[in-house]
C-alpha positions as CSV (number, residue, x, y, z in Angstrom):
1,M,-73.1,-25.1,20.8
2,A,-71.9,-25.1,17.2
3,K,-68.5,-23.5,16.3
4,F,-68.7,-20.1,14.7
5,V,-67.1,-20.0,11.2
6,P,-67.1,-16.5,9.6
7,E,-66.7,-18.0,6.1
8,W,-70.2,-19.5,6.4
9,F,-71.7,-16.1,6.4
10,E,-69.9,-15.2,3.2
11,A,-71.3,-18.4,1.6
12,V,-75.0,-18.1,2.8
13,A,-75.4,-14.3,3.0
14,P,-73.0,-12.6,0.7
15,H,-75.4,-9.7,0.2
16,L,-75.1,-8.8,3.9
17,I,-71.3,-8.9,4.0
18,R,-69.1,-5.8,3.6
19,L,-65.5,-6.0,2.4
20,H,-63.0,-3.3,3.3
21,H,-59.6,-3.1,1.5
22,F,-56.5,-1.3,2.9
23,E,-52.7,-1.1,2.7
24,P,-52.3,-2.1,-1.0
25,H,-48.7,-2.8,-1.9
26,W,-46.4,-4.6,-4.3
27,E,-45.4,-8.0,-3.0
28,K,-42.3,-9.4,-4.8
29,A,-42.8,-13.0,-3.6
30,R,-46.3,-13.3,-5.0
31,G,-45.6,-11.2,-8.1
32,E,-48.6,-9.1,-7.7
33,V,-50.1,-6.1,-5.8
34,V,-51.7,-7.3,-2.6
35,A,-54.1,-5.6,-0.2
36,S,-55.4,-6.5,3.2
37,E,-59.1,-7.3,3.3
38,R,-61.4,-6.9,6.4
39,V,-64.8,-8.7,6.4
40,T,-67.7,-7.3,8.4
41,L,-71.4,-8.1,9.1
42,F,-73.6,-5.2,10.4
43,G,-70.4,-3.6,11.7
44,L,-69.2,-6.8,13.4
45,T,-65.7,-7.9,12.2
46,L,-65.8,-11.4,11.0
47,I,-62.3,-11.5,9.5
48,A,-59.9,-8.8,10.6
49,R,-57.2,-9.1,7.9
50,R,-56.5,-11.4,5.0
51,P,-54.3,-10.9,1.9
52,V,-56.1,-10.6,-1.4
53,S,-55.1,-9.8,-5.0
54,Y,-55.7,-6.1,-5.6
55,G,-55.7,-6.3,-9.4
56,R,-59.3,-7.6,-9.6
57,I,-60.4,-5.1,-6.9
58,A,-58.8,-1.8,-8.2
59,P,-57.0,-2.5,-11.5
60,E,-56.0,1.1,-12.2
61,E,-54.4,1.6,-8.8
62,A,-52.9,-1.9,-8.9
63,R,-51.3,-1.1,-12.2
64,E,-49.7,2.0,-10.7
65,L,-48.4,0.2,-7.7
66,F,-47.1,-2.6,-9.9
67,I,-45.1,-0.2,-12.0
68,R,-43.7,1.7,-9.0
69,G,-42.8,-1.4,-7.0
70,A,-41.7,-3.9,-9.6
71,L,-40.2,-1.7,-12.2
72,V,-39.3,1.7,-10.8
73,A,-38.0,0.3,-7.4
74,M,-36.7,-2.8,-9.3
75,E,-38.3,-5.3,-6.9
76,Y,-38.9,-7.7,-9.6
77,V,-37.4,-11.1,-10.4
78,S,-36.7,-11.2,-14.1
79,N,-34.0,-12.1,-16.6
80,A,-35.7,-10.0,-19.3
81,P,-33.1,-8.1,-21.3
82,F,-34.8,-4.7,-20.7
83,F,-34.7,-5.3,-16.9
84,Q,-31.0,-6.3,-16.8
85,R,-30.0,-3.4,-19.1
86,N,-32.0,-0.8,-17.2
87,Q,-30.6,-2.0,-13.9
88,Q,-27.0,-1.7,-15.2
89,L,-27.7,1.8,-16.7
90,I,-29.2,3.1,-13.5
91,R,-26.2,1.8,-11.5
92,E,-23.9,3.6,-13.9
93,V,-25.7,6.9,-13.5
94,E,-25.7,6.4,-9.7
95,Q,-22.0,5.9,-9.9
96,L,-21.7,9.2,-11.8
97,E,-23.5,10.9,-8.9
98,H,-21.0,9.4,-6.5
99,K,-18.1,10.7,-8.6
100,A,-19.6,14.1,-9.3
101,R,-20.6,14.3,-5.6
102,R,-24.1,15.5,-6.4
103,Q,-27.5,13.9,-6.1
104,D,-29.3,15.5,-9.0
105,V,-27.9,13.5,-12.0
106,L,-30.3,10.5,-11.9
107,V,-33.9,11.3,-12.7
108,D,-36.4,10.9,-9.9
109,E,-38.9,8.1,-9.5
110,E,-41.7,10.1,-11.1
111,A,-39.8,10.3,-14.4
112,L,-39.1,6.5,-14.3
113,Y,-42.8,5.9,-13.6
114,A,-43.9,8.1,-16.5
115,F,-41.6,6.2,-18.8
116,Y,-43.1,2.8,-18.0
117,A,-46.7,4.1,-17.6
118,E,-46.6,5.6,-21.1
119,R,-45.6,2.2,-22.7
120,I,-47.4,-0.4,-20.6
121,T,-51.1,-1.0,-21.4
122,S,-53.9,-0.5,-18.8
123,D,-54.7,-4.2,-18.4
124,V,-51.3,-4.9,-16.9
125,V,-51.8,-5.2,-13.1
126,D,-49.3,-7.9,-12.0
127,A,-46.3,-10.0,-13.1
128,A,-48.3,-12.5,-15.0
129,S,-50.2,-9.9,-17.1
130,F,-47.0,-7.9,-17.5
131,E,-45.1,-10.9,-18.9
132,A,-47.9,-11.8,-21.3
133,W,-48.0,-8.2,-22.6
134,R,-44.2,-7.9,-22.8
135,K,-43.7,-11.0,-24.8
136,T,-46.3,-10.0,-27.3
137,T,-45.1,-6.4,-27.6
138,E,-41.4,-7.2,-27.8
139,Q,-42.0,-9.3,-30.9
140,A,-42.7,-6.0,-32.7
141,N,-40.4,-3.8,-30.7
142,P,-37.7,-5.7,-28.7
143,K,-36.5,-2.5,-27.0
144,V,-39.8,-0.9,-26.1
145,L,-38.8,-0.9,-22.4
146,F,-35.1,0.0,-22.8
147,L,-34.1,3.2,-21.1
148,T,-31.4,5.4,-22.5
149,R,-28.7,7.3,-20.6
150,E,-30.3,10.6,-21.7
151,E,-33.7,9.6,-20.3
152,L,-32.1,8.7,-17.0
153,M,-30.1,11.9,-16.5
154,R,-31.5,15.3,-15.5
155,H,-28.5,17.0,-17.0
156,A,-25.3,16.1,-18.7
157,A,-22.2,15.2,-16.7
158,E,-19.5,15.5,-19.3
159,H,-16.8,16.3,-16.7
160,V,-17.4,12.9,-15.1
161,S,-15.2,11.0,-17.5
162,E,-13.0,7.9,-17.2
163,N,-10.0,10.2,-17.4
164,Q,-11.2,12.4,-14.5
165,F,-12.6,9.6,-12.4
166,P,-10.7,6.4,-13.3
167,E,-11.9,3.0,-12.2
168,W,-8.3,1.7,-11.6
169,R,-5.1,3.1,-10.3
170,E,-1.9,1.7,-11.9
171,L,0.9,1.4,-9.3
172,A,4.4,0.2,-10.0
173,E,3.6,-3.3,-8.6
174,S,-0.2,-3.6,-8.9
175,R,-3.4,-2.5,-10.6
176,C,-5.8,-1.3,-7.9
177,R,-9.6,-0.8,-8.0
178,L,-11.0,2.6,-7.2
179,R,-14.5,3.0,-5.7
180,Y,-16.4,6.3,-5.3
181,R,-19.1,7.2,-2.8
182,F,-21.0,10.4,-2.1
183,E,-22.2,10.0,1.5
184,P,-20.7,12.5,3.9
185,N,-19.7,11.1,7.3
186,H,-19.7,7.6,5.9
187,P,-16.4,5.7,6.3
188,L,-16.2,5.2,2.5
189,D,-17.1,8.8,1.6
190,G,-14.9,10.0,-1.3
191,V,-12.6,7.7,-3.2
192,T,-11.4,4.3,-1.8
193,I,-8.5,2.3,-3.2
194,D,-8.0,-1.4,-2.6
195,L,-4.4,-1.9,-1.8
196,P,-2.9,-5.5,-1.6
197,L,-1.0,-6.0,1.6
198,A,2.1,-7.2,-0.3
199,V,2.7,-3.8,-1.9
200,L,1.9,-1.6,1.2
201,N,5.5,-0.8,2.1
202,T,6.4,0.2,-1.4
203,L,4.0,3.1,-1.5
204,Q,4.8,6.8,-0.9
205,P,2.0,9.1,0.5
206,A,2.8,11.9,-2.0
207,E,1.5,10.1,-5.0
208,F,-1.9,9.7,-3.3
209,E,-2.2,13.4,-2.2
210,W,-3.4,14.2,-5.7
211,L,-6.5,12.0,-5.4
212,V,-7.9,11.7,-9.0
213,P,-8.0,14.5,-11.6
214,G,-11.7,15.1,-11.1
215,M,-11.3,15.8,-7.4
216,I,-8.0,17.7,-7.1
217,R,-9.5,21.1,-7.8
218,E,-11.7,21.0,-4.8
219,K,-8.8,19.8,-2.7
220,L,-6.5,22.6,-3.8
221,Q,-9.2,25.2,-3.2
222,A,-9.8,23.8,0.3
223,M,-6.0,24.0,1.0
224,I,-5.8,27.6,0.0
225,K,-9.0,28.6,1.9
226,G,-7.5,26.9,4.9
227,L,-4.6,29.4,5.0
228,P,-4.6,32.4,7.3
229,K,-6.6,35.3,5.9
230,Q,-3.5,37.5,5.2
231,L,-2.1,34.7,3.0
232,R,-5.1,33.5,1.2
233,R,-6.3,36.9,0.1
234,S,-3.3,37.0,-2.2
235,C,-4.8,33.9,-4.0
236,V,-8.2,35.3,-5.0
237,P,-10.3,34.4,-6.8
238,V,-9.3,31.0,-5.6
239,P,-10.8,28.9,-8.5
240,D,-8.9,30.9,-11.0
241,F,-5.7,30.7,-8.9
242,V,-6.1,26.9,-8.7
243,T,-6.5,26.8,-12.5
244,Q,-3.3,28.8,-13.0
245,F,-1.5,26.4,-10.7
246,L,-2.7,23.3,-12.5
247,L,-1.6,24.9,-15.8
248,T,2.0,24.8,-14.6
249,E,1.7,20.9,-14.7
250,P,2.9,20.2,-11.1
251,D,4.6,16.9,-10.4
252,T,1.9,14.5,-9.2
253,G,4.5,12.2,-7.8
254,K,5.7,14.7,-5.2
255,P,3.9,16.4,-2.3
256,I,1.4,19.2,-3.1
257,G,2.4,21.6,-0.3
258,P,6.0,22.6,-1.4
259,Q,4.8,23.0,-5.1
260,L,1.8,25.1,-4.1
261,A,3.9,27.2,-1.7
262,H,6.5,27.8,-4.4
263,F,3.7,28.8,-6.9
264,I,2.2,31.2,-4.4
265,L,5.6,32.8,-3.8
266,R,6.3,33.2,-7.5
267,H,2.8,34.2,-8.6
268,T,2.2,36.8,-5.9
269,G,5.6,38.3,-6.0
270,G,6.8,37.4,-2.6
271,V,4.1,36.0,-0.4
272,K,5.8,33.2,1.6
273,V,3.9,30.2,2.8
274,D,5.6,27.5,4.8
275,P,4.7,24.2,3.1
276,L,4.1,22.7,6.5
277,A,1.2,25.1,7.0
278,F,-0.8,23.0,4.5
279,D,-0.2,19.9,6.6
280,A,-1.9,21.6,9.5
281,I,-5.1,22.3,7.6
282,E,-7.9,19.9,8.5
283,L,-9.5,18.8,5.2
284,P,-12.9,17.1,4.8
285,A,-12.4,13.3,4.8
286,H,-13.5,12.9,1.1
287,L,-10.5,15.1,0.1
288,L,-8.1,12.4,1.4
289,F,-7.7,9.0,-0.3
290,N,-9.3,6.2,1.7
291,F,-7.0,3.2,1.8
292,R,-8.5,-0.3,2.1
293,I,-5.8,-2.9,2.8
294,V,-6.7,-6.4,1.5
295,D,-5.0,-9.7,1.8
296,D,-4.5,-12.3,-0.9
297,G,-8.1,-13.5,-0.5
298,K,-9.4,-9.9,-1.1
299,Q,-10.5,-9.7,2.5
300,E,-10.2,-6.4,4.2
301,I,-7.7,-6.3,7.1
302,G,-7.6,-2.6,7.7
303,M,-8.8,0.8,6.4
304,G,-8.0,4.5,6.9
305,R,-7.0,7.7,5.3
306,D,-3.5,7.9,6.8
307,L,-1.2,5.8,4.7
308,L,1.8,6.3,7.0
309,A,-0.3,5.1,10.0
310,L,-1.4,2.0,8.0
311,Q,2.2,1.3,7.1
312,K,3.2,1.4,10.7
313,Q,0.3,-0.8,11.7
314,F,0.6,-3.4,9.0
315,G,4.2,-2.8,7.6
316,Q,5.7,-5.8,9.4
317,A,2.8,-8.0,8.3
318,A,3.3,-6.7,4.7
319,Q,7.0,-7.6,4.8
320,L,6.2,-11.1,6.2
321,T,3.5,-11.6,3.6
322,F,5.9,-10.5,0.9
323,R,8.4,-13.0,2.2
324,D,5.9,-15.8,2.3
325,T,5.9,-15.8,-1.5
326,S,9.7,-15.9,-1.8
327,A,11.0,-18.8,0.4
328,E,12.9,-20.1,-2.6
329,F,15.1,-17.0,-2.5
330,E,15.8,-17.1,1.2
331,R,18.3,-18.9,3.4
332,D,19.0,-19.1,7.1
333,H,22.3,-19.1,9.1
334,V,24.7,-17.9,6.4
335,E,28.3,-18.1,7.5
336,A,30.2,-17.7,4.2
337,W,29.5,-16.3,0.8
338,D,28.8,-19.6,-0.8
339,F,25.5,-18.7,-2.6
340,G,26.7,-17.1,-5.8
341,E,25.5,-13.7,-6.9
342,L,22.9,-11.8,-4.9
343,P,21.0,-9.7,-7.5
344,Q,19.9,-6.1,-6.6
345,A,16.3,-7.0,-7.5
346,I,14.1,-9.9,-8.5
347,Q,10.9,-10.0,-10.5
348,F,8.3,-12.6,-9.6
349,A,4.6,-13.2,-10.0
350,R,2.1,-13.3,-7.2
351,G,-1.4,-14.2,-8.5
352,R,-2.0,-11.5,-11.2
353,Q,0.6,-9.2,-9.7
354,Q,4.1,-8.8,-10.9
355,L,6.2,-7.9,-7.8
356,T,9.7,-6.7,-7.4
357,G,11.7,-8.1,-4.4
358,F,15.1,-6.9,-3.1
359,P,17.3,-9.7,-1.8
360,A,19.8,-8.8,0.9
361,L,21.8,-10.2,3.7
362,T,20.4,-9.3,7.1
363,I,21.0,-9.9,10.8
364,E,18.3,-11.9,12.6
365,T,17.9,-13.2,16.1
366,D,16.6,-16.5,17.2
367,A,16.8,-18.7,20.3
368,K,20.5,-19.4,19.5
369,G,21.4,-15.7,19.1
370,E,22.2,-13.5,16.2
371,H,22.9,-14.9,12.7
372,V,23.1,-13.8,9.1
373,A,20.3,-14.7,6.7
374,I,19.2,-14.0,3.1
375,R,15.8,-12.4,3.0
376,L,13.7,-10.8,0.2
377,F,12.6,-7.2,1.1
378,D,9.7,-5.3,-0.3
379,T,11.6,-2.0,-0.5
380,E,15.0,-1.2,-1.9
381,G,15.8,1.2,1.0
382,A,15.2,-1.4,3.7
383,A,17.1,-4.0,1.7
384,N,20.2,-1.7,1.3
385,V,20.3,-0.8,5.0
386,A,20.0,-4.5,6.0
387,H,22.5,-5.7,3.4
388,R,25.3,-3.4,4.6
389,K,24.9,-4.6,8.1
390,G,24.6,-8.2,6.9
391,V,27.8,-8.0,4.8
392,I,29.7,-6.4,7.7
393,R,28.6,-9.2,10.1
394,L,29.6,-11.8,7.5
395,L,33.0,-10.2,7.2
396,Q,33.3,-10.3,10.9
397,Y,32.8,-14.1,10.8
398,Q,35.5,-14.3,8.1
399,L,38.0,-12.1,10.1
400,K,37.3,-13.7,13.4
401,E,40.9,-13.5,14.7
402,H,40.9,-9.7,14.1
403,M,37.5,-9.5,15.9
404,K,38.7,-11.6,18.8
405,Q,41.6,-9.2,19.3
406,M,39.4,-6.1,19.1
407,N,36.9,-7.5,21.6
408,K,39.7,-7.8,24.1
409,G,39.7,-4.0,24.2
410,L,41.2,-0.9,22.5
411,P,44.3,0.9,23.9
412,G,43.3,3.0,26.9
413,M,39.8,1.6,27.0
414,T,39.5,1.5,30.7
415,Q,40.5,5.2,31.1
416,L,38.2,6.2,28.2
417,G,35.3,4.4,29.9
418,L,35.9,6.3,33.1
419,Q,36.0,9.7,31.2
420,L,32.7,8.9,29.4
421,R,31.0,7.0,32.2
422,A,28.1,9.5,32.2
423,V,27.4,8.4,28.6
424,C,27.6,4.6,28.8
425,N,29.6,1.8,30.5
426,V,32.9,0.7,29.1
427,D,31.5,-2.5,27.4
428,E,28.9,-0.4,25.6
429,L,31.6,2.1,24.6
430,L,33.8,-0.7,23.2
431,Q,31.0,-2.2,21.2
432,D,30.2,1.2,19.8
433,A,33.8,1.7,18.8
434,I,34.0,-1.7,17.2
435,A,30.8,-1.1,15.2
436,A,32.2,2.2,13.9
437,I,35.6,0.6,13.0
438,C,34.0,-2.3,11.2
439,D,31.6,-0.1,9.3
440,R,34.4,2.1,8.1
441,A,37.1,-0.5,7.5
442,F,34.9,-3.2,6.0
443,I,32.7,-1.0,3.8
444,G,33.3,2.7,4.2
445,D,32.4,4.5,1.0
446,D,32.8,1.3,-1.2
447,E,29.9,-0.3,-3.0
448,V,28.5,-3.1,-0.9
449,P,29.4,-6.5,-2.5
450,R,26.8,-8.7,-4.2
451,S,28.9,-11.5,-5.6
452,E,31.5,-13.9,-4.1
453,K,34.4,-12.3,-5.9
454,A,33.4,-8.8,-4.8
455,F,33.0,-10.1,-1.2
456,N,36.5,-11.7,-1.2
457,D,38.0,-8.5,-2.7
458,Q,36.2,-6.5,0.0
459,K,37.6,-8.9,2.7
460,A,41.1,-8.3,1.5
461,R,40.6,-4.5,1.6
462,A,39.0,-4.7,5.0
463,R,42.0,-6.6,6.4
464,T,44.4,-4.0,5.1
465,R,42.3,-1.0,6.4
466,L,41.6,-2.4,9.8
467,P,44.8,-1.2,11.7
468,A,44.6,2.4,10.3
469,V,40.8,2.7,11.0
470,T,41.2,1.3,14.5
471,Q,44.0,3.8,15.3
472,A,41.8,6.7,13.9
473,V,38.8,5.8,15.9
474,T,40.9,5.4,19.1
475,G,42.4,8.8,18.5
476,Y,39.0,10.5,17.9
477,L,37.7,8.8,21.0
478,N,40.6,10.0,23.1
479,Q,40.1,13.6,21.9
480,I,36.4,13.5,22.5
481,A,36.8,12.0,26.0
482,A,39.4,14.7,26.9
483,E,36.9,17.5,26.1
484,Y,33.9,15.8,27.5
485,G,34.8,15.7,31.2
486,P,35.9,19.3,31.7
487,L,33.0,20.6,29.6
488,S,30.4,18.6,31.5
489,T,31.7,20.1,34.8
490,K,31.7,23.6,33.4
491,L,28.1,23.3,32.2
492,Q,26.9,22.6,35.7
493,K,27.9,26.0,36.9
494,H,26.9,28.2,33.9
495,K,23.7,30.1,33.0
496,L,23.8,28.4,29.6
497,G,24.3,25.0,31.1
498,F,20.8,23.7,30.4
499,E,20.9,24.7,26.7
500,L,24.4,23.5,26.0
501,K,23.9,20.3,27.9
502,Q,21.1,19.5,25.3
503,Q,23.6,20.3,22.5
504,L,26.3,18.1,24.1
505,E,23.8,15.2,24.5
506,R,23.1,15.3,20.8
507,L,26.8,15.0,20.0
508,V,27.9,12.4,22.6
509,Y,25.5,9.7,23.6
510,K,25.4,5.9,23.8
511,G,26.2,4.7,20.3
512,F,27.4,8.0,18.9
513,L,30.6,6.7,17.3
514,Y,28.7,4.4,14.9
515,A,25.9,6.8,14.4
516,T,28.0,9.9,13.6
517,P,29.1,10.1,9.9
518,W,32.8,9.3,9.5
519,S,33.6,12.7,8.1
520,Q,32.1,14.4,11.2
521,L,33.9,12.4,13.9
522,P,37.1,14.5,13.8
523,H,35.0,17.7,14.3
524,L,33.2,16.7,17.6
525,P,36.1,18.0,19.8
526,R,36.0,21.4,18.0
527,Y,32.2,21.6,18.6
528,M,32.8,21.0,22.3
529,K,35.6,23.6,22.4
530,A,33.2,26.1,20.8
531,M,30.7,25.4,23.6
532,S,33.3,26.2,26.2
533,L,34.3,29.4,24.5
534,R,30.7,30.5,24.2
535,M,30.3,30.1,28.0
536,D,33.5,32.2,28.5
537,K,32.2,35.0,26.2
538,Q,28.5,35.1,27.3
539,P,28.9,37.3,30.4
540,T,30.5,40.2,28.4
541,N,27.7,40.4,25.8
542,A,24.7,38.4,27.1
543,Q,22.2,40.2,24.7
544,R,24.2,39.3,21.6
545,D,24.5,35.7,22.8
546,G,20.8,35.5,23.4
547,Q,20.0,36.8,19.9
548,R,22.4,34.3,18.3
549,G,21.1,31.5,20.5
550,A,17.5,32.2,19.5
551,E,18.6,32.1,15.8
552,I,20.2,28.7,16.3
553,R,17.2,27.3,18.3
554,E,14.7,28.4,15.6
555,L,16.9,26.7,12.9
556,W,17.3,23.6,14.9
557,A,13.6,23.3,15.7
558,R,12.8,23.6,12.0
559,W,15.3,20.9,11.2
560,E,14.0,18.5,13.9
561,T,10.4,19.0,12.6
562,R,11.4,18.3,9.1
563,M,13.5,15.2,10.1
564,A,10.5,13.8,12.0
565,E,8.3,14.5,9.0
566,E,10.6,12.7,6.5
567,A,11.3,9.9,9.0
568,E,7.5,9.2,9.0
569,R,7.7,8.8,5.2
570,G,10.8,6.6,5.3
571,Q,14.5,7.5,5.3
572,P,15.2,11.3,5.6
573,S,17.1,12.6,2.6
574,P,20.9,12.7,2.9
575,S,20.9,16.4,2.3
576,L,18.5,17.0,5.2
577,Q,20.6,14.7,7.5
578,A,23.8,16.6,6.5
579,F,22.1,20.0,7.2
580,R,22.4,19.2,10.9
581,W,26.2,19.6,10.7
582,H,25.8,22.9,9.0
583,I,24.0,24.0,12.1
584,E,26.9,22.9,14.3
585,E,29.3,24.8,12.1
586,L,27.1,27.9,12.4
587,R,27.4,27.6,16.2
588,V,31.2,27.7,15.8
589,G,31.0,30.7,13.4
590,L,28.7,32.6,15.8
591,F,30.2,31.8,19.1
592,A,33.8,30.8,18.6
593,Q,35.1,32.2,15.3
594,E,38.7,31.7,16.4
595,L,38.2,27.9,16.0
596,K,37.4,28.5,12.3
597,T,35.0,26.5,10.1
598,P,36.0,24.3,7.2
599,Y,33.9,26.5,4.8
600,P,32.1,29.9,5.0
601,V,29.0,29.8,7.1
602,S,26.3,32.3,8.1
603,G,22.6,32.4,8.9
604,K,21.9,33.7,5.4
605,R,23.9,30.9,3.8
606,L,22.0,28.3,5.8
607,E,18.7,29.8,4.9
608,K,19.6,29.5,1.3
609,L,20.7,25.9,1.8
610,W,17.4,25.2,3.6
611,S,15.3,26.6,0.8
612,E,17.1,24.4,-1.7
613,L,16.6,21.1,0.3
614,P,14.4,18.7,-1.7
615,R,11.1,17.8,0.0
616,G,10.9,14.1,0.9
617,I,8.3,12.2,-1.1
């Protein structure tokens, strides 16, 4: 039996064949509109589906599908000037939509279709006929198919300017690309900044709280609307209130919360808002900068909207990356100041970036133990902390005979260790005392040396100071130990024992001698005496003690919260750290006035001091 070949029937009996066309579509690879064709004979399917050019079958419909697929949807391969220009213009208008966070700026597909359909002749049904028409037409009118910005935009977007929505962010050490996206719930929704890993540790969150000028109004409105009703109703109408706030030209290098709270207080005539209340408001993701951390190869290594969390996660890697560029500035196992002057800062190039590094002596540990090294730090604060410790250790190397003598023990060390055994063992106490002595005698309030001459001068001063400072620390330690034992016993039997034990543990703990500011060490015994006197007085007026205790606890809780907040951002401000000792003096003033305070102190005075504390950036 002969093989059945459907095409034979098409050749010998074309009048009996029926052709059915369906699913016409633009096909980029073929450069034409293609339909599927089914061939039948008396209802019997000879060929179920085969692709055919649709332009010769339905030229009018093929023309429309060509314009929509090739030109409107831009699924066309062409280097023609009009095509490249229109693509670029549409991308620019789409970017305006992302910046303005609205989807009605770019005209719809029907408007684009109408533009092309009006200009292209009816005989254009595919790429070949289009190119033939275009080359002829463009000879007379080269820009016949050039779209304009006005034709692409449904309405003007004057507010979406480069000033309001910049493409770049200039940082002290780098120029960073900004990218905008309007797609709620997408990880990149909002504005994303590409941050080089090498500059990560140098950044402060406050400068990014302000987003970009075109987005800050929405954020400020959301912050105000997030306040409790009794507070936000003083700020209505909110858009006008935000305008008035912005007219005061707030400092965009400092946190928003304190400045907005201060404006609300002043503008409303007394409505107080705790700046921390703004931190508790959960803002939409697009109102927070999105940070994309990239390495030297521009590859993403991390991303998120919490800069502090990213600094914690990648901070060490950032410092190591920073150091990788600066091996020429560094040195291991330094035992003497034989390296000339150590500058405060060094400028150097890294690719296209101009970076600032901060050289410092630092203490490092390897398989052989601790040693001093010269390292380049990416932040001045970290460099200063490390350099002070590194210089002290280098001075210890130079004054090794004095150190050897101290390490044998201080006068009465065994007895002191017994008295403070609940705090630490005797060896730990001795090392704490030596650390405190060296810090005070070797540096104290002096400027930390950065040259060989300054180091040698400091060494001479340190040798002279050492006996007096050793005697002073030993004396303070004896006074503290004498108070500590009886007070600890008394706490165990008193109603206030739990509260005062916490206070005592914040004053005397492992490492307290080195950690306590030198000016405060002499006052620790008086603070402990005040605790004992409070316990003596409490039974005769428990209500008053409770009220004053609550006042102290509230103040302490506020201080602890603020300390934690500033520690997250870096080093807490010196004034905030010092405020802790004002609280101790207030305890003396409230519970043991007979012990006297070195300056007038009261709850009202401390509230005033608190209000004047600078907010950490």
